[in-house]
C-alpha positions, -999 to 999 in steps of 0.1 A, spaced: 496 -416 774 504 -391 802 489 -357 805 502 -331 830 479 -299 836 493 -265 842 495 -258 879 463 -244 891 478 -209 904 489 -205 869 458 -213 851 441 -188 829 402 -187 821 394 -202 790 373 -175 777 401 -151 786 425 -171 766 400 -175 737 399 -137 733 435 -131 737 441 -157 711 416 -144 688 428 -109 689 465 -125 683 454 -145 654 435 -113 640 466 -92 643 486 -120 626 462 -120 596 463 -85 593 503 -84 592 503 -116 570 521 -136 594 520 -173 588 541 -203 584 569 -211 609 565 -174 621 531 -178 635 538 -196 665 564 -172 682 544 -144 669 513 -158 688 532 -168 720 546 -132 719 514 -115 714 497 -136 740 525 -129 764 521 -92 760 481 -92 759 479 -112 794 506 -92 811 529 -120 809 504 -146 824 508 -168 794 542 -170 795 542 -176 831 518 -205 825 540 -219 798 569 -220 820 550 -236 850 536 -263 825 573 -272 813 584 -274 848 557 -294 858 562 -319 827 598 -324 838 589 -331 873 562 -357 864 588 -370 837 611 -373 864 588 -391 889 578 -418 861 617 -423 851 624 -428 887 596 -451 896 604 -473 863 641 -476 874 633 -488 908 603 -511 896 632 -535 878 
């Protein structure tokens, strides 16, 4: 199991994220959004409420995951 963190420059304080998520979940509940519609709704709301910082953090995490996966693949391919 490999875990890859969000790069430090894109981190958002846990308490701030929890407040943003709680607000987004409350709005989803008010609007009766559930099922497969909940994830895109929450991601959109969290991005809006954070001024785009959660979107930037998610993109940075995806890029970091790809970089680490490439490093692992390269290491495994040269170790044979």
